[in-house]
ZADO-1210 file (C-alpha; in nm, 4 decimals, padded with zeros to 6 digits):
<atoms>
<atom x="-00.0232" y="-00.0048" z="00.0744" code="MET" pos="1"/>
<atom x="00.1759" y="00.2610" z="-00.1452" code="THR" pos="2"/>
<atom x="00.0462" y="00.6381" z="00.0754" code="LEU" pos="3"/>
<atom x="00.0602" y="01.0694" z="-00.0533" code="THR" pos="4"/>
<atom x="00.3285" y="01.2605" z="00.0455" code="ARG" pos="5"/>
<atom x="00.0518" y="01.4149" z="00.2627" code="SER" pos="6"/>
<atom x="-00.0772" y="01.1093" z="00.3790" code="ALA" pos="7"/>
<atom x="00.2911" y="01.0328" z="00.5202" code="ARG" pos="8"/>
<atom x="00.3671" y="01.2998" z="00.6697" code="THR" pos="9"/>
<atom x="00.2015" y="01.5772" z="00.9453" code="ALA" pos="10"/>
<atom x="00.2265" y="01.9272" z="01.0779" code="ARG" pos="11"/>
<atom x="00.4345" y="01.8778" z="01.3415" code="PRO" pos="12"/>
<atom x="00.3095" y="02.1890" z="01.5243" code="GLY" pos="13"/>
<atom x="-00.0467" y="02.0562" z="01.5395" code="ARG" pos="14"/>
<atom x="00.0061" y="01.6848" z="01.6024" code="THR" pos="15"/>
<atom x="00.2874" y="01.8785" z="01.9332" code="ALA" pos="16"/>
<atom x="-00.0528" y="02.0663" z="02.0082" code="ALA" pos="17"/>
<atom x="-00.2914" y="01.7639" z="01.9945" code="ALA" pos="18"/>
<atom x="-00.0292" y="01.5965" z="02.1770" code="ALA" pos="19"/>
<atom x="00.0459" y="01.8461" z="02.4840" code="GLY" pos="20"/>
<atom x="-00.3316" y="01.9451" z="02.4871" code="LEU" pos="21"/>
<atom x="-00.3971" y="01.5417" z="02.5680" code="LEU" pos="22"/>
<atom x="-00.1173" y="01.5133" z="02.8436" code="ALA" pos="23"/>
<atom x="-00.2791" y="01.8711" z="02.9339" code="ALA" pos="24"/>
<atom x="-00.6333" y="01.6509" z="03.0169" code="ALA" pos="25"/>
<atom x="-00.4829" y="01.3630" z="03.1698" code="CYS" pos="26"/>
<atom x="-00.2839" y="01.5150" z="03.3887" code="VAL" pos="27"/>
<atom x="-00.5503" y="01.6983" z="03.5442" code="SER" pos="28"/>
<atom x="-00.7988" y="01.3698" z="03.4494" code="TRP" pos="29"/>
<atom x="-00.6505" y="01.2009" z="03.7051" code="ALA" pos="30"/>
<atom x="-00.5104" y="01.5399" z="03.9446" code="ALA" pos="31"/>
<atom x="-00.8946" y="01.5800" z="03.9870" code="VAL" pos="32"/>
<atom x="-01.0258" y="01.3242" z="04.2181" code="PRO" pos="33"/>
<atom x="-00.7064" y="01.2953" z="04.4489" code="VAL" pos="34"/>
<atom x="-00.8283" y="01.5358" z="04.7402" code="PRO" pos="35"/>
<atom x="-00.5193" y="01.5802" z="04.9481" code="GLY" pos="36"/>
<atom x="-00.2647" y="01.3210" z="04.8618" code="PRO" pos="37"/>
<atom x="-00.0011" y="01.5274" z="05.0484" code="GLY" pos="38"/>
<atom x="00.3571" y="01.5394" z="04.9769" code="ALA" pos="39"/>
<atom x="00.3432" y="01.2214" z="04.7625" code="ALA" pos="40"/>
<atom x="00.1318" y="01.3391" z="04.5474" code="GLY" pos="41"/>
<atom x="00.2311" y="01.6678" z="04.4593" code="ASP" pos="42"/>
<atom x="00.5113" y="01.5240" z="04.3979" code="LEU" pos="43"/>
<atom x="00.3584" y="01.3138" z="04.1569" code="LEU" pos="44"/>
<atom x="00.1805" y="01.5903" z="03.9997" code="LEU" pos="45"/>
<atom x="00.4566" y="01.8154" z="03.9924" code="ALA" pos="46"/>
<atom x="00.6454" y="01.5585" z="03.7886" code="ALA" pos="47"/>
<atom x="00.3317" y="01.4939" z="03.5307" code="ALA" pos="48"/>
<atom x="00.2655" y="01.8406" z="03.4534" code="ALA" pos="49"/>
<atom x="00.6825" y="01.8530" z="03.4449" code="ALA" pos="50"/>
<atom x="00.6933" y="01.5384" z="03.1994" code="CYS" pos="51"/>
<atom x="00.3572" y="01.7195" z="02.9535" code="ALA" pos="52"/>
<atom x="00.5690" y="02.0442" z="02.9180" code="VAL" pos="53"/>
<atom x="00.8835" y="01.8709" z="02.8650" code="PHE" pos="54"/>
<atom x="00.7049" y="01.6719" z="02.6210" code="GLY" pos="55"/>
<atom x="00.5548" y="01.9148" z="02.4242" code="THR" pos="56"/>
<atom x="00.8106" y="02.0894" z="02.3975" code="ALA" pos="57"/>
<atom x="01.0118" y="01.8271" z="02.3116" code="ARG" pos="58"/>
<atom x="00.7212" y="01.7567" z="01.9925" code="LEU" pos="59"/>
<atom x="00.7792" y="02.1193" z="01.9461" code="ALA" pos="60"/>
<atom x="01.1787" y="02.1398" z="01.9301" code="VAL" pos="61"/>
<atom x="01.1805" y="01.8479" z="01.7114" code="GLY" pos="62"/>
<atom x="01.4861" y="01.5567" z="01.5684" code="PRO" pos="63"/>
<atom x="01.8083" y="01.6731" z="01.5623" code="GLU" pos="64"/>
<atom x="01.8978" y="01.8623" z="01.2440" code="SER" pos="65"/>
<atom x="02.2223" y="01.7632" z="01.1629" code="ASP" pos="66"/>
<atom x="02.3613" y="02.1004" z="01.0579" code="GLU" pos="67"/>
<atom x="02.7604" y="02.1301" z="01.1969" code="SER" pos="68"/>
<atom x="02.8257" y="02.2896" z="01.6085" code="ARG" pos="69"/>
<atom x="03.1658" y="02.4116" z="01.4815" code="THR" pos="70"/>
<atom x="03.0896" y="02.7564" z="01.3891" code="PHE" pos="71"/>
<atom x="02.8047" y="02.7987" z="01.5886" code="LEU" pos="72"/>
<atom x="02.7812" y="03.1330" z="01.8181" code="ASP" pos="73"/>
<atom x="02.7370" y="03.0441" z="02.2286" code="PRO" pos="74"/>
<atom x="02.3916" y="03.1790" z="02.2252" code="VAL" pos="75"/>
<atom x="02.3122" y="02.9133" z="01.9672" code="ALA" pos="76"/>
<atom x="02.5708" y="02.6705" z="02.0928" code="ARG" pos="77"/>
<atom x="02.3485" y="02.6754" z="02.4608" code="ALA" pos="78"/>
<atom x="02.0020" y="02.6801" z="02.2726" code="ALA" pos="79"/>
<atom x="02.1573" y="02.3360" z="02.1131" code="ARG" pos="80"/>
<atom x="02.2491" y="02.2402" z="02.3857" code="THR" pos="81"/>
<atom x="01.9455" y="02.2775" z="02.5871" code="ILE" pos="82"/>
<atom x="01.7094" y="02.0786" z="02.2690" code="ALA" pos="83"/>
<atom x="01.9273" y="01.8159" z="02.3407" code="ASP" pos="84"/>
<atom x="01.8192" y="01.8001" z="02.6952" code="LEU" pos="85"/>
<atom x="01.4571" y="01.7889" z="02.6476" code="ILE" pos="86"/>
<atom x="01.5717" y="01.5179" z="02.2989" code="ARG" pos="87"/>
<atom x="01.7664" y="01.2836" z="02.6454" code="ALA" pos="88"/>
<atom x="01.4597" y="01.2536" z="02.8153" code="VAL" pos="89"/>
<atom x="01.2004" y="01.0076" z="02.7682" code="PRO" pos="90"/>
<atom x="00.8712" y="01.3347" z="02.8658" code="TRP" pos="91"/>
<atom x="00.6792" y="01.0574" z="02.7280" code="ALA" pos="92"/>
<atom x="00.7087" y="00.7411" z="02.9755" code="GLU" pos="93"/>
<atom x="00.6664" y="00.9966" z="03.2759" code="GLY" pos="94"/>
<atom x="00.4579" y="01.1237" z="03.1771" code="LEU" pos="95"/>
<atom x="00.2329" y="00.8272" z="03.1789" code="VAL" pos="96"/>
<atom x="00.4085" y="00.6423" z="03.5083" code="VAL" pos="97"/>
<atom x="00.3025" y="00.9243" z="03.6919" code="ALA" pos="98"/>
<atom x="-00.0420" y="00.9535" z="03.6274" code="VAL" pos="99"/>
<atom x="-00.1201" y="00.6099" z="03.6792" code="LEU" pos="100"/>
<atom x="00.0104" y="00.6710" z="03.9918" code="VAL" pos="101"/>
<atom x="-00.1756" y="00.9296" z="04.0867" code="LEU" pos="102"/>
<atom x="-00.4865" y="00.7343" z="03.9663" code="GLU" pos="103"/>
<atom x="-00.4419" y="00.4817" z="04.1700" code="ALA" pos="104"/>
<atom x="-00.3382" y="00.7342" z="04.4908" code="LEU" pos="105"/>
<atom x="-00.7871" y="00.8145" z="04.3739" code="GLY" pos="106"/>
<atom x="-00.9528" y="00.5051" z="04.4231" code="GLY" pos="107"/>
<atom x="-01.1254" y="00.2589" z="04.2538" code="SER" pos="108"/>
<atom x="-01.3663" y="00.4544" z="04.0218" code="ARG" pos="109"/>
<atom x="-01.3460" y="00.1921" z="03.6730" code="PRO" pos="110"/>
<atom x="-01.5407" y="00.4310" z="03.4457" code="TRP" pos="111"/>
<atom x="-01.3391" y="00.7593" z="03.5097" code="PRO" pos="112"/>
<atom x="-01.0215" y="00.5196" z="03.5320" code="THR" pos="113"/>
<atom x="-01.0833" y="00.3736" z="03.1560" code="GLY" pos="114"/>
<atom x="-01.2240" y="00.7046" z="03.0602" code="LEU" pos="115"/>
<atom x="-00.7904" y="00.8132" z="03.1534" code="LEU" pos="116"/>
<atom x="-00.6554" y="00.4868" z="03.0190" code="GLY" pos="117"/>
<atom x="-00.7821" y="00.6260" z="02.6375" code="ALA" pos="118"/>
<atom x="-00.6782" y="00.8844" z="02.6511" code="ALA" pos="119"/>
<atom x="-00.2868" y="00.7651" z="02.7455" code="LEU" pos="120"/>
<atom x="-00.3099" y="00.6274" z="02.4455" code="ILE" pos="121"/>
<atom x="-00.4759" y="00.8577" z="02.2730" code="ALA" pos="122"/>
<atom x="-00.1897" y="01.0705" z="02.3975" code="TYR" pos="123"/>
<atom x="00.0708" y="00.7714" z="02.3136" code="LEU" pos="124"/>
<atom x="00.0041" y="00.8103" z="01.9535" code="PHE" pos="125"/>
<atom x="-00.0331" y="01.1831" z="01.9232" code="ALA" pos="126"/>
<atom x="00.3257" y="01.1287" z="02.0942" code="VAL" pos="127"/>
<atom x="00.3697" y="00.8815" z="01.7818" code="HIS" pos="128"/>
<atom x="00.2651" y="01.0855" z="01.5461" code="LEU" pos="129"/>
<atom x="00.4315" y="01.4369" z="01.5653" code="ALA" pos="130"/>
<atom x="00.7342" y="01.2513" z="01.6552" code="GLU" pos="131"/>
<atom x="00.7785" y="01.1388" z="01.3349" code="SER" pos="132"/>
<atom x="00.5946" y="01.3540" z="01.1030" code="ARG" pos="133"/>
<atom x="00.3014" y="01.0759" z="01.0033" code="ALA" pos="134"/>
<atom x="-00.0653" y="01.1511" z="00.9788" code="ALA" pos="135"/>
<atom x="-00.3204" y="01.0209" z="01.1528" code="LEU" pos="136"/>
<atom x="-00.4241" y="00.8373" z="00.8546" code="ALA" pos="137"/>
<atom x="-00.0696" y="00.5408" z="00.8565" code="VAL" pos="138"/>
<atom x="-00.2733" y="00.4153" z="01.1297" code="LEU" pos="139"/>
<atom x="-00.5250" y="00.2966" z="00.9732" code="ARG" pos="140"/>
<atom x="-00.4030" y="-00.0686" z="00.9250" code="PRO" pos="141"/>
<atom x="-00.3754" y="-00.1158" z="01.2915" code="GLN" pos="142"/>
<atom x="-00.7397" y="-00.0105" z="01.3357" code="ALA" pos="143"/>
<atom x="-00.8468" y="-00.3799" z="01.3473" code="PRO" pos="144"/>
<atom x="-00.6524" y="-00.3731" z="01.6655" code="LEU" pos="145"/>
<atom x="-00.6360" y="-00.0267" z="01.8265" code="ILE" pos="146"/>
<atom x="-01.0719" y="-00.1116" z="01.8157" code="ALA" pos="147"/>
<atom x="-01.0159" y="-00.4545" z="01.9509" code="ALA" pos="148"/>
<atom x="-00.8019" y="-00.2894" z="02.2506" code="GLY" pos="149"/>
<atom x="-01.0842" y="-00.0998" z="02.3351" code="LEU" pos="150"/>
<atom x="-01.3113" y="-00.3418" z="02.3685" code="GLY" pos="151"/>
<atom x="-01.0916" y="-00.4198" z="02.5621" code="LEU" pos="152"/>
<atom x="-01.0501" y="-00.1310" z="02.7914" code="LEU" pos="153"/>
<atom x="-01.4039" y="-00.1199" z="02.7924" code="ALA" pos="154"/>
<atom x="-01.4997" y="-00.5122" z="02.9174" code="LEU" pos="155"/>
<atom x="-01.2172" y="-00.4363" z="03.1915" code="ALA" pos="156"/>
<atom x="-01.4364" y="-00.2132" z="03.3493" code="VAL" pos="157"/>
<atom x="-01.7552" y="-00.3942" z="03.2660" code="GLY" pos="158"/>
<atom x="-01.5767" y="-00.6678" z="03.4701" code="ALA" pos="159"/>
<atom x="-01.4425" y="-00.4311" z="03.7142" code="ALA" pos="160"/>
<atom x="-01.7902" y="-00.3407" z="03.8269" code="TYR" pos="161"/>
<atom x="-01.9312" y="-00.6070" z="03.8643" code="LEU" pos="162"/>
<atom x="-01.9136" y="-00.7721" z="04.2458" code="PRO" pos="163"/>
<atom x="-01.6536" y="-01.0236" z="04.2839" code="ALA" pos="164"/>
<atom x="-01.9913" y="-01.2705" z="04.3324" code="ALA" pos="165"/>
<atom x="-02.2375" y="-01.2781" z="04.0779" code="THR" pos="166"/>
<atom x="-02.2110" y="-01.6589" z="03.9359" code="GLY" pos="167"/>
<atom x="-02.3024" y="-01.7383" z="03.5843" code="SER" pos="168"/>
<atom x="-02.2747" y="-01.3272" z="03.4999" code="THR" pos="169"/>
<atom x="-01.8975" y="-01.2967" z="03.6386" code="ALA" pos="170"/>
<atom x="-01.8550" y="-01.6979" z="03.4583" code="ASP" pos="171"/>
<atom x="-01.9989" y="-01.5169" z="03.2103" code="LEU" pos="172"/>
<atom x="-01.7491" y="-01.1815" z="03.1395" code="MET" pos="173"/>
<atom x="-01.4423" y="-01.4504" z="03.1983" code="ALA" pos="174"/>
<atom x="-01.5489" y="-01.6060" z="02.9108" code="VAL" pos="175"/>
<atom x="-01.6295" y="-01.3181" z="02.7014" code="LEU" pos="176"/>
<atom x="-01.2175" y="-01.1705" z="02.8011" code="ALA" pos="177"/>
<atom x="-01.1227" y="-01.5094" z="02.6677" code="ALA" pos="178"/>
<atom x="-01.2577" y="-01.5040" z="02.3825" code="LEU" pos="179"/>
<atom x="-01.1159" y="-01.1285" z="02.3335" code="ALA" pos="180"/>
<atom x="-00.7683" y="-01.1095" z="02.3930" code="ALA" pos="181"/>
<atom x="-00.7871" y="-01.4562" z="02.1954" code="ALA" pos="182"/>
<atom x="-00.9294" y="-01.2287" z="01.8995" code="VAL" pos="183"/>
<atom x="-00.6521" y="-00.9935" z="01.9682" code="VAL" pos="184"/>
<atom x="-00.3570" y="-01.1969" z="02.0176" code="GLY" pos="185"/>
<atom x="-00.5358" y="-01.3221" z="01.6495" code="GLY" pos="186"/>
<atom x="-00.5407" y="-00.9931" z="01.5437" code="LEU" pos="187"/>
<atom x="-00.1743" y="-00.9412" z="01.6239" code="ALA" pos="188"/>
<atom x="00.0146" y="-01.2188" z="01.5029" code="LEU" pos="189"/>
<atom x="00.1744" y="-01.2118" z="01.1416" code="PRO" pos="190"/>
<atom x="00.0729" y="-01.3014" z="00.8596" code="ILE" pos="191"/>
</atoms>
């Protein structure tokens, strides 16, 4: 399958902005339900916010250029060094870990946690698209697998709402989860 030039590349500013908005939404969504997290929660919230800011800055800075640094003035050399430091840290992964720990501190809330999971997946896709400078159409071949993963997320959230001893309903959910996992595994296998 060959893609046209417009389908292979996207505007980096738009995808970086989308990733930044998703990062801000994930951080605020995970931080809101924690009434008084204490010092650990405040530290995690600060770390998540810093990862969101620096992760967006990393996407805005873009990939490293191939230009020589030999004849750069000191200000340009310092700016390049700062940009390299921003590029060196995996900010997106740090954001995901901090947000998940913040969500775990917030208590048991299956549907909000499921929505946060979907938002984190969307954030990671946006970061990938911004880093690779690819358009959303690049993900079209993976659409069935993405849909199956979101279906498993919805199934897990639904299972979390069921009481522990519901008998046939719990057995039915276990069978559905096993079938869904088998289908997703079959979709993930290369042909």
